[in-house]
C-alpha positions in Angstrom: 217.2 84.4 64.2 219.2 81.5 62.7 221.0 83.5 60.7 221.8 86.3 63.7 222.7 82.8 65.9 225.1 81.5 63.3 226.5 84.5 63.5 227.5 84.8 67.2 228.3 81.4 67.3 231.1 81.9 64.9 232.1 85.3 66.1 233.0 83.6 69.2 235.0 80.9 68.3 236.9 83.4 65.5 237.8 85.7 68.8 239.3 83.2 70.3 241.7 82.2 68.0 242.6 86.1 67.5 243.2 86.3 63.8 239.7 88.5 63.6 238.5 92.1 64.4 235.0 92.0 64.8 232.7 95.2 63.6 229.8 96.9 63.9 228.4 99.7 61.0 225.6 101.9 60.0 224.2 102.6 56.3 222.7 105.2 54.6 220.4 105.1 51.8 218.6 107.0 49.5 215.6 106.3 48.0 212.8 109.3 46.8 209.7 107.2 47.7 211.1 106.4 51.4 210.2 108.7 54.3 212.5 111.1 54.8 214.0 110.0 51.3 216.2 107.6 53.1 216.5 104.0 54.9 219.0 103.3 56.8 221.0 99.2 57.3 222.7 98.1 60.7 225.3 95.7 60.5 227.5 93.2 62.8 230.0 90.8 61.8 234.1 90.3 62.1 237.1 90.5 59.7 239.3 87.4 59.4 242.7 88.6 59.0 243.8 85.9 57.0 247.0 87.3 54.5 248.2 91.0 53.7 245.7 91.5 50.8 242.8 89.0 51.7 240.5 89.8 54.4 237.2 87.9 54.5 233.9 90.0 56.0 230.9 87.8 57.3 228.1 89.9 59.0 224.9 90.1 59.2 223.0 93.6 58.0 219.6 94.5 58.9 217.4 97.1 56.6 214.9 99.1 58.1 212.6 102.0 56.3 209.1 102.7 55.4 206.8 105.1 53.2 204.8 107.8 55.2 201.0 107.8 54.8 199.6 107.8 51.7 195.6 109.6 52.3 193.0 109.7 50.1 190.2 112.5 49.8 187.3 113.5 48.5 185.9 116.5 46.7 185.2 117.9 49.8 188.3 117.2 51.3 187.9 114.8 54.1 190.2 111.9 54.3 188.8 108.6 52.8 191.2 106.1 53.3 194.9 106.0 54.9 197.6 103.4 53.9 201.1 103.3 55.3 203.7 100.7 54.6 207.4 99.6 55.8 209.9 96.8 55.6 212.7 95.3 57.2 215.6 92.7 55.7 217.9 91.0 57.5 221.0 90.2 55.4 223.4 87.3 55.5 226.7 88.9 53.6 229.9 87.2 52.4 232.6 89.7 51.5 236.0 88.1 50.0 237.8 92.2 50.8 241.1 93.0 49.1 243.1 95.0 50.2 244.9 97.7 48.2 247.9 99.4 48.5 247.9 98.5 52.3 252.2 99.4 53.6 253.2 97.9 57.4 253.9 101.9 58.5 250.7 103.1 56.8 247.6 104.1 58.8 245.1 103.8 55.8 244.5 101.5 53.1 241.7 101.4 50.2 239.2 97.8 49.9 237.6 96.3 47.2 234.5 94.9 48.9 232.6 92.3 46.3 229.9 90.5 48.5 227.3 87.8 48.3 224.1 88.4 50.4 221.4 86.1 51.1 218.3 88.6 52.4 215.1 87.3 54.6 212.5 90.1 53.3 209.2 91.1 55.2 207.1 93.7 54.3 203.8 95.2 56.2 201.0 96.9 55.2 198.3 99.0 57.3 195.9 100.0 55.3 192.4 102.3 57.2 189.1 103.0 55.3 187.1 105.4 57.1 183.9 105.2 58.1 182.6 109.0 57.1 179.5 108.4 59.9 180.9 107.2 62.8 184.9 106.9 62.9 184.9 103.9 65.0 183.5 101.9 62.6 186.3 102.5 60.3 187.7 99.1 59.0 191.3 98.3 59.2 193.1 95.8 57.4 196.8 95.0 57.9 198.9 92.7 55.6 202.3 90.5 55.8 204.1 89.3 53.0 207.8 87.5 53.3 210.7 86.2 50.7 213.9 85.4 50.8 216.6 86.6 48.3 220.0 86.2 46.6 222.4 89.1 45.3 225.5 90.3 44.8 226.8 93.5 45.4 230.2 95.5 45.3 231.2 98.1 47.0 234.9 100.2 47.0 236.5 102.0 50.9 239.3 103.6 52.7 240.3 102.3 55.8 241.6 104.2 58.6 243.7 102.2 61.6 243.2 103.9 65.1 247.2 103.6 66.2 250.2 101.9 64.5 249.9 98.7 66.0 250.0 95.3 64.6 246.6 94.8 65.0 244.4 98.0 65.5 241.0 99.6 66.2 240.0 100.9 62.8 237.2 102.8 61.0 236.0 102.6 57.6 234.0 104.9 54.9 232.6 102.8 52.3 230.5 103.1 49.0 228.4 99.9 48.5 225.7 99.2 45.5 224.6 96.9 47.5 221.8 95.4 45.0 219.3 93.8 47.9 215.9 94.6 46.7 214.9 95.5 50.1 212.0 97.6 49.6 210.2 96.6 46.5 207.9 93.8 48.0 206.1 96.4 49.5 204.6 97.1 45.8 202.8 93.9 45.7 200.8 94.9 48.6 197.0 94.7 48.5 196.6 98.3 49.1 199.8 99.5 47.4 199.9 102.0 44.7 203.2 102.6 43.8 205.9 100.4 42.2 209.2 100.6 44.3 212.4 99.2 43.0 215.2 99.1 45.5 217.7 97.4 43.4 220.0 99.9 42.1 219.9 102.3 45.8 223.8 102.9 46.9 224.8 102.5 50.3 227.5 105.3 52.2 228.1 103.3 55.3 230.7 103.4 58.2 232.2 100.6 60.3 234.2 100.2 63.3 236.2 97.0 63.1 237.9 96.1 67.0 240.9 94.4 68.3 240.4 92.1 70.8 243.7 91.0 70.9 245.4 90.6 73.5 249.2 92.6 73.2 252.5 91.2 74.0 254.0 92.4 76.7 
C-alpha cells in the first residue's frame, strides 16, 4: 500500500509540472502450470518527458494468477483431498526508457525498455482433507507466504501517437522479459507438489498514455 501511495503522490506532483503522461496498462503472461495457462498484470504510472530520446517511466504493476484445483483420488475414484493456490504481486518498476528513430512528424516510434523491479510477492494455499465418512468433519488448512525480491528486466515496443500534436495520447505495444519470479513462491507452500518457475516468462503488454497538459489557444 505504501508503494501505491507514493506512486500517486509522485504522479500528482508530476502532472502539475506538465512534463508527464500518465499511463495505464494490461499485460498477458503465458505459463502452462497456471489456470487457463496464463496470468495477468495491470499497471499504472507515468512517463517523464525529459528529452527527445530519454523518457523514464515510473510504474506500479499488479500481477495475479492461480493454479486450478489439484484433486487426489482413491482407487475407487473418490476424492481424497483438494489443493488450490494463487499468487499476487505488487511491483514497483523504474524504466529509463530509450526512444529510437523518432521524428517530429511521425506518428509512431520504437522504444527500448530496461527495467528495475522491486516486488512484494504473496502466495496463498488452500488444502482440504476430505473426511470420507462425514464431509462436515473434513479438515481445511490455509497458508500464506510472503517475500520481497529485486530483479532486472528488458523489453522492446512500438508506440503510436493518436494525433500529430506535440503532446498526444498514445498506445504502446510492448514485449517484455520481466524477470519477476511471480509464481515460484507457490512451490514452497506446504501441500504443493509441483515446482514452478516464472522467471523466464515473457509478457505482452498494452499501455495507454494520457495527455493531461493544457493545449495552447
